C-alpha positions in Angstrom: 111.7 66.4 49.3 109.1 68.7 50.8 108.1 71.9 49.1 106.1 74.9 50.2 105.1 77.6 47.8 102.7 80.4 46.9 101.7 80.9 43.3 102.9 84.1 41.6 105.4 85.5 39.2 107.9 87.1 41.6 111.2 85.4 42.4 110.2 85.5 46.0 107.4 83.0 45.2 109.8 80.2 44.0 109.3 76.9 45.9 111.2 76.2 49.0 112.7 72.8 48.3 114.4 71.0 51.2 116.4 67.8 50.8 115.5 65.1 53.2 118.9 65.2 54.9 118.2 68.7 56.1 117.2 68.7 59.7 114.8 70.8 61.8 117.1 73.9 62.2 117.3 74.5 58.5 113.7 73.6 57.9 112.7 76.3 60.3 115.0 78.8 58.6 113.6 77.8 55.2 110.0 78.1 56.3 110.6 81.3 58.1 112.3 82.8 55.0 109.3 81.8 52.9 106.9 83.4 55.4 108.9 86.6 55.4 108.8 86.7 51.6 105.0 86.3 51.6 104.6 89.0 54.3 106.8 91.5 52.4 105.1 90.7 49.1 101.8 91.6 50.7 103.2 94.8 52.2 102.4 93.7 55.8 104.5 94.9 58.7 105.9 92.6 61.4 103.7 94.4 63.9 100.5 93.7 61.9 101.6 90.1 61.4 102.2 89.8 65.2 98.7 91.1 65.9 97.3 88.4 63.7 98.7 85.7 65.8 98.2 87.4 69.1 101.9 88.1 69.4 104.5 90.8 68.9 106.7 91.9 66.0 109.6 90.3 67.9 107.8 86.9 67.7 107.4 87.3 64.0 111.1 88.2 63.7 112.1 85.0 65.6 109.7 82.9 63.4 111.1 84.4 60.2 114.7 83.8 61.3 113.9 80.2 62.2 114.9 80.7 65.9 111.7 79.1 67.3 109.3 76.4 66.3 105.9 77.0 64.6 102.5 76.4 66.2 100.0 75.2 63.6 97.4 77.8 64.7 99.9 80.6 64.2 101.1 79.3 60.9 97.5 78.9 59.5 96.6 82.4 60.7 99.7 83.9 59.0 98.9 82.0 55.7 95.4 83.4 55.8 96.7 86.9 56.4 99.1 86.5 53.4 96.4 85.2 51.1 97.5 81.6 50.9 94.1 79.9 50.9 94.6 76.9 48.6 94.1 73.8 50.8 97.0 71.9 49.2 99.4 74.8 49.6 98.4 75.2 53.2 98.8 71.5 53.8 102.3 71.7 52.3 103.3 74.5 54.7 101.9 72.6 57.7 103.8 69.4 56.7 107.0 71.4 56.5 106.3 73.0 59.9 105.7 69.6 61.4 109.1 68.4 60.3 110.7 71.6 61.4 109.3 71.1 64.9 110.7 67.5 65.1 113.7 67.3 67.4 117.0 66.4 65.6 118.9 63.2 66.4 121.1 65.2 68.7 118.2 65.9 71.0 118.9 62.7 72.9 122.3 64.2 73.9 120.7 67.3 75.3 121.9 66.5 78.8 125.5 67.1 77.6 124.9 69.5 74.8 124.8 73.3 75.3 121.9 75.0 73.6 124.2 77.3 71.5 125.9 74.2 70.0 122.6 72.5 69.1 122.0 75.3 66.6 125.4 74.6 65.0 124.7 70.9 64.8 121.4 71.6 63.0 123.2 73.8 60.5 126.2 71.4 60.0 123.9 68.4 59.4 122.1 70.4 56.6 125.0 72.1 55.0 125.9 71.4 51.4 129.5 72.8 51.8 131.5 73.0 55.0 134.8 74.9 55.0 136.9 75.6 58.0 140.2 76.3 59.7 141.4 74.9 63.1 144.5 76.0 65.0 144.1 74.1 68.3 142.5 70.7 67.6 141.8 68.4 64.7 138.3 69.4 63.5 135.5 67.5 65.3 134.3 66.0 62.0 137.7 64.3 61.6 138.4 63.2 65.1 138.8 59.6 66.2 137.0 58.4 69.3 140.3 58.3 71.4 141.4 61.7 70.3 137.9 63.2 70.9 137.9 61.7 74.4 141.3 63.2 75.2 140.2 66.7 74.0 136.8 66.5 75.8 138.5 65.6 79.1 140.4 68.9 78.9 137.2 70.8 79.6 135.1 68.1 81.3 137.7 66.0 83.2 135.7 66.3 86.4 132.6 64.7 84.9 131.7 61.0 85.3 133.1 58.7 82.7 129.6 58.0 81.4 129.1 61.6 80.5 132.5 61.8 78.8 131.5 58.8 76.7 128.2 60.4 75.7 130.1 63.5 74.5 132.4 61.2 72.5 129.4 59.3 71.1 127.8 62.6 70.0 131.0 63.7 68.2 131.2 60.4 66.4 127.5 60.5 65.5 128.1 63.9 63.8 130.6 62.3 61.4 128.0 60.1 59.7 127.3 63.0 57.3 130.7 62.3 55.7 129.6 59.0 54.4 125.9 59.9 53.8 124.7 59.4 50.2 124.1 63.1 50.1 127.3 64.0 51.9 128.4 67.6 52.0 131.6 68.9 50.4 134.0 69.3 53.3 137.2 71.3 53.0 139.2 71.8 56.2 142.5 73.4 56.8 144.5 72.5 59.9 147.5 74.4 61.4 150.6 72.2 61.6 150.8 72.9 65.3 147.7 70.8 65.8 149.5 67.7 64.6 152.3 68.1 67.2 150.0 68.3 70.2 149.8 64.7 71.5 146.4 64.8 73.2 146.0 61.4 74.8 149.6 60.5 74.1 151.6 59.6 71.0 149.6 56.4 70.2 146.4 58.4 70.1 147.9 61.1 67.9 149.3 58.4 65.6 145.8 56.9 65.3 144.4 60.3 64.6 146.9 61.0 61.8 146.1 57.6 60.3 142.4 58.5 60.4 143.1 61.8 58.6 144.8 59.9 55.8 141.9 57.5 55.6 139.1 60.1 55.7 141.0 62.3 53.2 140.4 59.6 50.6 136.7 60.3 50.6 135.7 62.1 47.4 133.9 64.8 49.3 136.6 65.6 51.8 139.6 67.8 51.3 142.3 68.3 54.0 145.1 70.7 53.9 147.8 71.5 56.5 149.3 75.0 57.0 153.0 74.4 57.6 155.1 76.4 60.2 157.1 77.8 57.3 154.2 80.0 56.3 154.7 82.1 59.4 151.9 84.5 60.1 148.7 84.2 58.1 145.3 85.7 57.7 143.5 83.3 60.1 145.8 84.2 63.1 142.7 85.1 65.1 141.6 81.5 65.5 139.4 78.7 64.1 136.1 79.2 62.2 133.7 77.3 60.0 131.8 78.6 56.9 128.5 76.7 56.1 126.8 76.9 52.7 123.3 75.5 52.0 121.6 74.1 48.9 118.5 76.1 49.5 119.0 79.6 48.0 116.8 81.1 50.7 119.5 80.3 53.3 122.5 82.6 53.6 126.1 81.4 54.1 126.9 81.4 57.9 130.2 81.8 59.6 130.5 80.0 62.9 132.9 81.1 65.6 133.0 79.0 68.7 134.0 80.5 72.0 134.6 78.9 75.4 131.0 79.1 76.6 129.1 80.4 73.6 129.3 80.9 69.8 128.8 83.6 67.2 126.8 83.1 64.0 127.6 85.7 61.3 125.6 86.1 58.1 126.3 89.7 57.1 127.7 89.9 53.6 130.7 91.9 54.7 131.6 89.3 57.4 131.1 86.4 54.9 133.3 88.1 52.3 136.1 88.6 54.8 136.1 85.0 56.0 135.7 83.6 52.5 138.7 85.7 51.5 140.7 84.3 54.5 139.7 80.8 53.6 140.8 81.2 50.0 144.2 82.6 51.1 144.7 79.8 53.6 144.1 77.2 50.8 146.8 78.8 48.7 149.3 79.1 51.6 148.7 75.6 52.9 150.2 72.4 51.5 148.1 71.0 48.6 146.0 68.0 49.4 148.7 65.8 47.8 151.5 67.5 49.8 149.4 67.2 52.9 149.1 63.4 52.5 152.9 63.2 52.1 153.4 65.4 55.2 151.0 63.3 57.3 152.6 60.1 56.1 155.9 61.5 57.2 154.6 62.4 60.6 153.7 58.7 61.3 157.4 58.0 61.6 157.6 60.3 64.6 154.9 58.6 66.6 
């Protein structure tokens, strides 16, 4: 683990402790949050902090939100402004910033990866808990290669086969977090309609259902299906994901994917609403045990 801290008695001065699995996106957010706490503790405005690094208050805002990388000169100037002068503490911040500026593994797929989704991948790879609901497709973390290929071709069917395969490879690479020693807790609810859409044909869907049964045996993965019999439910608006992180400085984030962009919600009111919807879905859906029975029964149809 890497820590960065400033001595003091306030809760804001607690160390930022970042597990090694957490990637650059969350490292930037953690470091930015710590810098914001230091700035506020010193009573320094964003405008004054921006002047100290020859920038603007908007640049300080982007740094504190983890939206951009850190230049070492800017970081050191801010630490001096905030009274962090101990060489070891400054070195710890610099080391954290260096890791935060390192491209994630998904950077090698940047030619087929939209910028807005790169942010999500960084958050997903670092999350301690991933909860979500899907009404159209099997969630990406649970897709087989054949199913992923069929789904990807819906939107990218005119691309060369090589690019399609790279998109599939990216999706499969994401799934490595499920078997990582520090795997997140994953709790996904799927609408029954998803399991009757034979993307790629019946054989592909059968393989996908078999995969759901297999991955559902992982101790960190919970899968539930919302049956048709439920009728209307609280998530009728569409799929979403809720990400929670181990570092207390990082807020829960709701991710809403759109056709060509995505929304990231972290306001408490939005989080409470989506958490409430997720809880109600979990009650309305088949239990994990009932879901296994349901999935096993579906195999007789394909």
